[in-house]
C-alpha positions in Angstrom: 88.2 101.3 46.3 85.3 98.8 45.9 81.5 99.6 44.3 80.0 101.2 48.2 81.3 103.3 49.8 81.9 102.3 53.7 79.7 104.8 55.7 79.7 105.0 59.3 76.6 103.8 61.3 73.9 106.5 61.6 70.8 105.9 63.8 67.5 104.9 62.3 65.2 107.5 62.2 61.9 105.4 63.1 63.9 103.9 66.4 65.0 106.9 67.9 62.8 107.4 70.3 62.2 103.0 71.5 62.0 102.9 75.3 62.8 100.2 77.3 59.9 98.9 79.5 60.2 96.7 82.2 58.3 93.5 82.6 54.7 93.9 84.0 53.8 91.5 86.7 53.0 87.8 85.5 48.7 87.0 85.8 47.2 84.9 88.6 47.2 82.2 84.9 50.8 82.4 84.7 52.5 82.2 88.1 50.5 79.6 89.1 49.3 77.1 85.7 51.6 74.5 86.6 49.4 74.1 89.9 46.4 74.2 88.0 47.2 71.5 85.7 48.5 69.3 88.1 45.9 69.6 90.6 43.2 68.8 87.4 45.2 66.1 85.8 45.5 63.8 89.6 41.6 64.5 89.7 41.0 63.1 86.6 43.4 60.2 87.4 41.6 59.6 89.9 38.6 59.4 88.2 39.5 57.3 85.6 41.0 55.3 87.5 37.5 54.7 90.0 35.9 54.9 86.3 37.9 52.2 84.1 40.0 50.4 87.2 38.1 46.6 88.2 40.3 44.2 87.6 39.0 41.2 85.5 37.5 38.3 86.7 40.3 35.9 88.3 40.8 32.5 87.1 39.7 29.8 88.9 42.2 27.4 89.7 40.0 24.9 89.9 40.3 22.6 86.5 37.2 22.0 84.6 36.6 19.1 83.3 36.3 18.7 80.0 34.5 15.0 79.6 31.9 13.7 82.0 33.3 10.5 82.5 37.4 10.3 83.7 39.2 8.0 81.0 40.4 4.6 82.3 44.0 5.2 83.0 47.0 3.8 81.3 45.1 4.6 78.4 47.1 6.9 76.2 45.1 9.7 74.6 43.9 9.9 70.2 44.6 12.7 68.9 
């Protein structure tokens, strides 16, 4: 035989009076937190969109003149 003798399992003295309890009903926050956080997220999103949703000024389609007088036709552009 080995060094240790196999002993049959016995009850632990500290855990003989343990009783399982039924889970209580969850609180309002635990039942509805996904709804509350979703509404808060939507409100924050609308607020951010109204505050920071201004579009950048659109670029004008008309070209601006770089020189006050146009160059003569047929002249090569000097670089």
